[in-house]
C-alpha positions as MATLAB code, in Angstrom:
seq = 'MLLTKEQLLESLEGNRRLTIRIIQAFPEKELFEYKPVDALRPFSKMVLEILYIEKAYIRGIALKEWEYEQPYNDVSTKEALLKACEETRSDTLKYWQEITEERLTTVEKDPFFGGPPSSHFDRLFYALENEIHHRGQGYIYLRLLGIEPPAFYER';
ca = [
      56.238   33.133  -82.841;
      56.416   29.712  -84.763;
      53.257   30.164  -86.553;
      52.171   33.210  -88.323;
      48.934   34.872  -87.659;
      47.211   33.180  -90.818;
      48.755   29.689  -89.966;
      46.938   29.972  -86.744;
      43.687   30.768  -88.093;
      43.987   27.715  -90.425;
      44.465   25.577  -87.543;
      41.775   26.966  -85.733;
      39.497   26.536  -88.738;
      40.577   22.954  -89.495;
      39.852   21.985  -85.977;
      36.354   23.410  -85.979;
      35.478   21.831  -89.134;
      36.456   18.470  -87.598;
      34.437   19.530  -84.463;
      31.146   20.385  -86.621;
      31.459   16.883  -88.218;
      31.558   15.337  -84.610;
      28.331   17.415  -83.777;
      26.835   16.396  -87.049;
      27.608   12.539  -86.338;
      25.427   12.386  -83.023;
      21.932   11.757  -83.062;
      20.084   14.924  -81.728;
      18.762   13.442  -78.597;
      22.338   11.984  -77.566;
      24.064   15.103  -78.541;
      21.917   17.062  -75.659;
      21.478   14.142  -73.368;
      23.705   11.414  -73.440;
      26.874   11.124  -70.848;
      28.641    8.003  -70.103;
      28.329    8.579  -66.251;
      26.909   11.528  -64.015;
      29.960   13.317  -63.492;
      30.306   14.270  -67.237;
      28.396   16.750  -69.444;
      26.543   16.121  -72.686;
      28.581   16.802  -75.899;
      26.441   19.720  -76.528;
      27.317   21.573  -73.079;
      31.021   21.089  -74.253;
      30.651   22.412  -77.245;
      29.203   25.640  -75.848;
      31.927   25.933  -73.523;
      34.110   25.846  -76.671;
      32.187   28.667  -78.195;
      32.028   30.921  -75.074;
      35.886   30.726  -74.826;
      36.300   31.497  -78.185;
      34.024   34.365  -78.473;
      35.321   35.814  -75.133;
      38.779   35.364  -76.112;
      38.708   36.727  -79.634;
      36.519   39.812  -78.751;
      39.288   40.662  -75.813;
      42.023   40.204  -77.636;
      40.786   42.254  -80.755;
      38.841   45.000  -79.094;
      40.378   44.831  -75.363;
      36.931   44.314  -74.219;
      36.814   41.299  -71.675;
      33.508   39.895  -71.416;
      32.673   36.192  -70.758;
      28.912   35.782  -71.955;
      26.909   32.769  -72.593;
      24.631   33.767  -75.406;
      23.754   30.021  -76.416;
      22.482   28.464  -73.229;
      18.955   28.188  -74.603;
      20.319   26.130  -77.526;
      18.606   22.723  -77.625;
      18.660   21.538  -81.169;
      21.250   20.414  -83.547;
      20.624   22.755  -86.177;
      20.791   25.855  -83.515;
      23.896   24.612  -82.038;
      25.532   24.325  -85.604;
      24.326   27.909  -85.954;
      25.913   28.877  -82.848;
      29.169   27.465  -84.340;
      28.633   29.333  -87.325;
      27.704   32.620  -85.597;
      30.928   32.419  -83.172;
      33.224   31.852  -86.158;
      31.913   34.446  -88.195;
      32.534   36.791  -85.308;
      36.146   35.283  -85.032;
      36.425   36.136  -88.680;
      35.416   39.424  -88.446;
      37.674   40.275  -85.377;
      40.482   38.583  -86.719;
      41.106   41.434  -89.041;
      41.563   43.678  -85.984;
      44.253   41.179  -84.464;
      47.720   42.022  -85.237;
      50.850   39.520  -84.755;
      52.221   41.892  -82.088;
      49.048   41.779  -80.460;
      49.300   38.032  -79.958;
      52.091   38.224  -78.434;
      51.215   40.792  -75.713;
      51.147   39.398  -72.400;
      48.154   40.088  -69.781;
      46.750   38.961  -66.861;
      44.080   36.058  -67.497;
      40.643   38.227  -67.513;
      38.591   35.024  -66.845;
      40.116   31.982  -65.173;
      42.437   33.185  -62.828;
      45.862   31.766  -64.732;
      48.956   33.454  -64.547;
      49.883   36.181  -67.354;
      50.189   34.778  -70.973;
      50.211   36.130  -74.427;
      47.257   36.174  -76.409;
      48.574   33.542  -78.700;
      48.926   31.125  -75.670;
      45.521   32.159  -74.814;
      44.069   31.210  -78.330;
      46.339   28.012  -77.808;
      44.635   27.269  -74.741;
      41.220   27.692  -76.513;
      42.205   25.366  -79.175;
      43.648   22.563  -76.747;
      40.127   22.618  -74.815;
      38.458   22.029  -78.070;
      40.611   19.317  -79.022;
      40.067   17.726  -75.518;
      36.261   18.093  -75.726;
      36.227   16.819  -79.377;
      38.017   13.815  -78.000;
      35.516   13.166  -75.447;
      32.809   13.611  -78.462;
      34.578   10.709  -80.334;
      34.770    8.301  -77.214;
      30.939    9.347  -76.669;
      30.324    8.251  -80.288;
      32.056    5.009  -80.114;
      30.089    4.188  -76.657;
      27.066    4.928  -78.812;
      27.992    2.485  -81.261;
      28.434    5.349  -83.907;
      31.679    5.239  -85.974;
      33.010    9.109  -85.787;
      34.379   11.041  -88.494;
      38.156   10.265  -89.497;
      40.357   12.423  -87.613;
      42.429   13.279  -90.417;
      39.898   14.802  -92.530;
      39.819   18.486  -91.626;
];
């Protein structure tokens, strides 16, 4: 493993801090309603996907209990979305204590998306890539709205 468990967590944390700054940059209405074309989703929906994947993977890796729950579907304000981010990360930090480096290297069948077997490290890396991808969409949405997004390098 190239990253230690602690380095992986710090990468997840830095990325989440930046995602939160993107959420904060959106006007509330646009956070929940704006999409440049009909085929895309509002940024708030992308953030919820990020949270659901994180909650499911972290809990599954830590406790071997695989459930893909969507507890924040009723979130409709920026404040509530930020609170959902905080709650999800709080759960992650709690479960993180149960995850060993050995567990991160364990290879298992994908419990949710039908993908090939992979290590739990790869699973978390996928979740991180998904967050980065959607955050990039958030940057584009902000620019299309005429809003300067937060500096990428400030974590």
